[in-house]
VEXVEXLUM-883882 format. One record per atom (N, C-alpha, C, CB): residue number from 0; x, y, z. Coordinates in nm, 3 decimals. Each point is the difference from the previous one (the first is absolute). Glycine has a CB too. Example, Ala and Ser with C-alpha at 12.3 -4.5 7.8 and 13.67 -1.06 7.14 Angstrom:
<rs>
R pos      xx      yy      zz
R   0   1.319  -0.569   0.780
R   0  -0.089   0.119   0.000
R   0   0.090   0.120   0.000
R   0  -0.189  -0.117   0.125
R   1   0.154   0.222  -0.197
R   1   0.082   0.119   0.006
R   1  -0.077   0.109   0.073
R   1   0.118  -0.063  -0.215
</rs>
This chain:
<rs>
R pos      xx      yy      zz
R   0   0.069  -0.109  -0.016
R   0  -0.027   0.099   0.046
R   0   0.011   0.148  -0.035
R   0   0.027  -0.169   0.110
R   1  -0.021   0.282  -0.130
R   1   0.060   0.118  -0.035
R   1   0.037   0.059   0.138
R   1  -0.129   0.033  -0.229
R   2   0.256  -0.010   0.224
R   2   0.079   0.023   0.159
R   2   0.005  -0.124   0.057
R   2  -0.086   0.226   0.060
R   3   0.068  -0.335  -0.117
R   3   0.070  -0.097   0.099
R   3   0.151   0.000  -0.039
R   3  -0.217  -0.157   0.032
R   4   0.286   0.086   0.093
R   4   0.166   0.016  -0.039
R   4  -0.004  -0.157  -0.102
R   4   0.147   0.153   0.286
R   5  -0.023  -0.119  -0.431
R   5   0.003  -0.058  -0.058
R   5   0.079  -0.138   0.020
R   5  -0.066   0.207  -0.087
R   6   0.047  -0.346   0.102
R   6   0.080  -0.112   0.050
R   6   0.135   0.007  -0.090
R   6  -0.220  -0.154   0.075
R   7   0.298   0.134   0.000
R   7   0.152   0.005  -0.073
R   7   0.031  -0.122  -0.071
R   7   0.094   0.142   0.177
R   8  -0.051  -0.165  -0.294
R   8   0.028  -0.067  -0.090
R   8   0.096  -0.124   0.075
R   8  -0.039   0.216  -0.183
R   9   0.035  -0.368   0.167
R   9   0.062  -0.078   0.094
R   9   0.162   0.023  -0.100
R   9  -0.247  -0.203   0.127
R  10   0.321   0.163  -0.011
R  10   0.117  -0.015  -0.009
R  10   0.084  -0.055  -0.137
R  10  -0.072  -0.013   0.236
R  11  -0.001  -0.094  -0.291
R  11   0.049  -0.096  -0.075
R  11  -0.081   0.003  -0.125
R  11   0.082  -0.130   0.194
R  12  -0.132   0.296  -0.193
R  12  -0.071   0.033  -0.136
R  12   0.120   0.012  -0.135
R  12  -0.209   0.151   0.158
R  13   0.137  -0.212  -0.278
R  13   0.106  -0.006  -0.090
R  13   0.037   0.157  -0.049
R  13  -0.081  -0.255  -0.074
R  14   0.156   0.285   0.018
R  14   0.049   0.152  -0.041
R  14  -0.027   0.008  -0.159
R  14   0.209   0.021   0.196
R  15  -0.258   0.116  -0.225
R  15  -0.032   0.000  -0.142
R  15   0.112  -0.052  -0.095
R  15  -0.146   0.190   0.056
R  16   0.134  -0.208  -0.143
R  16   0.079  -0.048  -0.085
R  16   0.115  -0.115  -0.015
R  16  -0.080   0.200  -0.004
R  17   0.004  -0.249   0.116
R  17   0.064  -0.165   0.007
R  17  -0.036  -0.076  -0.101
R  17  -0.010  -0.013   0.223
R  18   0.064  -0.086  -0.280
R  18  -0.045  -0.131  -0.040
R  18  -0.048  -0.115   0.061
R  18   0.122   0.076  -0.111
R  19  -0.235  -0.134   0.110
R  19   0.001  -0.135   0.080
R  19  -0.042  -0.125  -0.114
R  19  -0.082   0.134   0.256
R  20   0.115  -0.265  -0.212
R  20  -0.073  -0.072  -0.097
R  20  -0.099  -0.084   0.067
R  20   0.186   0.005  -0.152
R  21  -0.295  -0.027   0.119
R  21  -0.136  -0.075   0.059
R  21   0.077  -0.132   0.007
R  21  -0.240   0.128  -0.116
R  22   0.197  -0.206   0.197
R  22   0.041  -0.166   0.022
R  22  -0.042  -0.074  -0.116
R  22  -0.035  -0.002   0.250
R  23  -0.058   0.061  -0.319
R  23  -0.049  -0.105  -0.158
R  23   0.088   0.087  -0.081
R  23  -0.294  -0.090   0.006
R  24   0.386   0.139   0.001
R  24   0.130   0.030  -0.100
R  24  -0.009   0.177  -0.054
R  24  -0.006  -0.303  -0.109
R  25  -0.095   0.342   0.119
R  25  -0.020   0.181  -0.060
R  25   0.079   0.090   0.048
R  25  -0.215  -0.014  -0.015
R  26   0.244   0.110  -0.022
R  26   0.068   0.107   0.064
R  26  -0.079   0.106  -0.004
R  26   0.202  -0.075  -0.049
R  27  -0.209   0.172   0.170
R  27  -0.068   0.096   0.007
R  27   0.078   0.119   0.046
R  27  -0.180  -0.149   0.022
R  28   0.129   0.275  -0.041
R  28   0.087   0.068   0.038
R  28  -0.110   0.141   0.105
R  28   0.207  -0.101  -0.254
R  29  -0.155   0.117   0.334
R  29  -0.061   0.061   0.134
R  29  -0.012   0.180  -0.088
R  29   0.156  -0.203   0.272
R  30  -0.301   0.233  -0.264
R  30   0.001   0.150  -0.034
R  30  -0.078   0.096   0.125
R  30  -0.007  -0.078  -0.281
R  31   0.015   0.009   0.410
R  31  -0.094   0.109   0.057
R  31   0.035  -0.093   0.129
R  31  -0.219   0.125  -0.195
R  32   0.139  -0.065   0.319
R  32  -0.055  -0.073   0.106
R  32  -0.131   0.133   0.007
R  32   0.256  -0.167   0.146
R  33  -0.378   0.078  -0.100
R  33  -0.095   0.131   0.049
R  33  -0.079  -0.070   0.118
R  33  -0.041   0.139  -0.252
R  34  -0.079  -0.105   0.279
R  34  -0.064  -0.005   0.119
R  34  -0.097   0.014  -0.014
R  34   0.124   0.048   0.097
R  35  -0.190  -0.206  -0.113
R  35  -0.149  -0.032  -0.029
R  35  -0.117   0.087   0.084
R  35   0.097  -0.245  -0.048
R  36  -0.214   0.224   0.016
R  36  -0.122   0.086   0.093
R  36  -0.038  -0.061   0.114
R  36  -0.100   0.081  -0.186
R  37   0.191  -0.238   0.175
R  37  -0.034  -0.064   0.148
R  37   0.124   0.040   0.080
R  37  -0.145  -0.221  -0.079
R  38   0.226   0.287   0.048
R  38   0.166   0.090   0.096
R  38   0.070  -0.132  -0.035
R  38  -0.069   0.180   0.273
R  39   0.075  -0.258  -0.381
R  39   0.111  -0.101  -0.031
R  39   0.098   0.025  -0.100
R  39  -0.151  -0.142   0.062
R  40   0.262   0.096  -0.014
R  40   0.112   0.080  -0.131
R  40  -0.017  -0.134  -0.144
R  40   0.259   0.144   0.225
R  41  -0.237  -0.083  -0.279
R  41  -0.003  -0.100  -0.123
R  41   0.123   0.048  -0.109
R  41  -0.288  -0.041   0.027
R  42   0.332  -0.066  -0.072
R  42   0.139   0.031  -0.112
R  42  -0.083   0.030  -0.126
R  42   0.211  -0.185   0.091
R  43  -0.170   0.269  -0.161
R  43  -0.072  -0.012  -0.191
R  43   0.135   0.010  -0.026
R  43  -0.263   0.140  -0.073
R  44   0.243  -0.239  -0.044
R  44   0.068  -0.084  -0.079
R  44   0.010  -0.022  -0.150
R  44  -0.039  -0.069   0.191
R  45   0.089   0.060  -0.229
R  45   0.017   0.015  -0.199
R  45   0.033  -0.130  -0.019
R  45   0.111   0.244  -0.069
R  46  -0.165  -0.332  -0.019
R  46   0.040  -0.132  -0.064
R  46   0.119   0.046  -0.108
R  46  -0.261  -0.128   0.028
R  47   0.366   0.018  -0.021
R  47   0.107   0.091  -0.076
R  47  -0.028  -0.140  -0.124
R  47   0.231   0.178   0.221
R  48  -0.302  -0.207  -0.300
R  48  -0.019  -0.108  -0.079
R  48  -0.125   0.014  -0.092
R  48   0.117  -0.132   0.177
R  49  -0.134   0.106  -0.290
R  49  -0.083   0.028  -0.059
R  49  -0.140  -0.066  -0.013
R  49   0.194   0.076  -0.067
R  50  -0.296  -0.006   0.056
R  50  -0.131  -0.098   0.004
R  50  -0.051   0.000   0.129
R  50   0.077  -0.153  -0.167
R  51  -0.080   0.249   0.269
R  51  -0.014  -0.013   0.116
R  51  -0.161   0.037  -0.024
R  51   0.262   0.048   0.118
R  52  -0.339  -0.066  -0.001
R  52  -0.158  -0.009   0.012
R  52  -0.012   0.183   0.015
R  52  -0.058  -0.299   0.151
R  53   0.142   0.338  -0.068
R  53   0.001   0.136   0.069
R  53   0.127   0.078  -0.017
R  53  -0.150  -0.095   0.165
R  54   0.171   0.212  -0.187
R  54   0.134   0.053  -0.028
R  54   0.051   0.047   0.151
R  54  -0.057   0.084  -0.270
R  55  -0.078  -0.080   0.395
R  55   0.077   0.015   0.141
R  55  -0.045  -0.086   0.064
R  55   0.036   0.208   0.018
R  56  -0.026  -0.249   0.073
R  56  -0.056  -0.127   0.084
R  56   0.057   0.063   0.181
R  56   0.046  -0.258  -0.254
R  57  -0.124   0.213   0.364
R  57   0.011   0.027   0.106
R  57   0.023  -0.086   0.110
R  57  -0.099   0.141  -0.101
R  58   0.164  -0.159   0.195
R  58  -0.009  -0.128   0.104
R  58   0.061   0.084   0.116
R  58   0.040  -0.245  -0.159
R  59  -0.134   0.200   0.259
R  59   0.027   0.053   0.126
R  59   0.138  -0.024   0.041
R  59  -0.227  -0.030   0.054
R  60   0.317   0.129   0.034
R  60   0.075  -0.031   0.045
R  60   0.049  -0.103   0.092
R  60  -0.043   0.168  -0.080
R  61  -0.060  -0.206   0.157
R  61  -0.012  -0.096   0.076
R  61  -0.002  -0.146  -0.014
R  61  -0.076   0.173   0.055
R  62   0.067  -0.169  -0.202
R  62  -0.011  -0.142  -0.131
R  62   0.136   0.013  -0.060
R  62  -0.277   0.006  -0.094
R  63   0.346   0.099   0.087
R  63   0.142   0.017  -0.113
R  63   0.075  -0.138   0.035
R  63   0.053   0.300   0.003
R  64  -0.021  -0.308   0.093
R  64   0.123  -0.074   0.042
R  64  -0.030  -0.131   0.072
R  64   0.116   0.219   0.018
R  65  -0.300  -0.271  -0.008
R  65  -0.003  -0.087   0.068
R  65   0.040  -0.138  -0.121
R  65  -0.180   0.148   0.203
R  66   0.185  -0.268  -0.125
R  66   0.024  -0.128  -0.022
R  66  -0.087  -0.106  -0.029
R  66   0.139   0.076   0.111
R  67  -0.163  -0.079  -0.254
R  67  -0.120  -0.072  -0.077
R  67   0.069  -0.173  -0.021
R  67  -0.107   0.270  -0.160
R  68  -0.002  -0.336   0.102
R  68   0.044  -0.150  -0.041
R  68  -0.066   0.007  -0.140
R  68   0.002  -0.148   0.249
R  69   0.171   0.080  -0.313
R  69  -0.015   0.043  -0.107
R  69   0.083  -0.138  -0.072
R  69  -0.032   0.294   0.060
R  70  -0.107  -0.363  -0.131
R  70   0.102  -0.167  -0.028
R  70   0.036  -0.069   0.107
R  70   0.117   0.081  -0.175
R  71  -0.181  -0.083   0.287
R  71   0.002  -0.075   0.083
R  71   0.134   0.050   0.134
R  71  -0.122  -0.182  -0.218
R  72   0.176   0.333   0.190
R  72   0.114   0.019   0.040
R  72  -0.064   0.157   0.093
R  72   0.190  -0.154  -0.233
R  73  -0.130   0.200   0.352
R  73  -0.007   0.119   0.035
R  73   0.097   0.110  -0.063
R  73  -0.088  -0.119   0.189
R  74   0.030   0.191  -0.228
R  74   0.071   0.107  -0.089
R  74  -0.045   0.179  -0.001
R  74   0.017  -0.238  -0.150
R  75   0.096   0.298   0.170
R  75  -0.059   0.162   0.010
R  75  -0.067   0.046  -0.106
R  75   0.171   0.062   0.123
R  76  -0.315   0.000  -0.093
R  76  -0.054   0.058  -0.111
R  76   0.093   0.101  -0.104
R  76  -0.204  -0.030   0.162
R  77   0.277   0.112  -0.123
R  77   0.107   0.071  -0.095
R  77   0.105  -0.009   0.058
R  77  -0.120   0.147  -0.094
R  78   0.239  -0.145   0.014
R  78   0.140   0.017   0.042
R  78   0.050   0.128  -0.101
R  78   0.044  -0.283   0.078
R  79   0.058   0.384   0.003
R  79   0.072   0.056  -0.102
R  79   0.073  -0.028  -0.078
R  79  -0.030   0.085   0.097
R  80   0.004  -0.028  -0.210
R  80   0.085  -0.084  -0.118
R  80   0.120   0.066  -0.006
R  80  -0.184  -0.070  -0.148
R  81   0.288  -0.014   0.088
R  81   0.096   0.084  -0.014
R  81   0.147  -0.118   0.014
R  81  -0.169   0.250   0.110
</rs>
């Protein structure tokens, strides 16, 4: 609500300009960090491949570094590319 203090972004929030690889293989570039209507910080990121269904995506910062199950293994959702 207007006038309420803005919650601080988590310390592990990705930085604008960083490129991450998703656990399924595609790479994404962080273009911004935004506060959504429920006061949840989200990562705004763009696909770095042709044929994406959208130009930009968002994901809560709280999910960015989550470990997910993929092909029977526990893997990080995103890892810093490089």
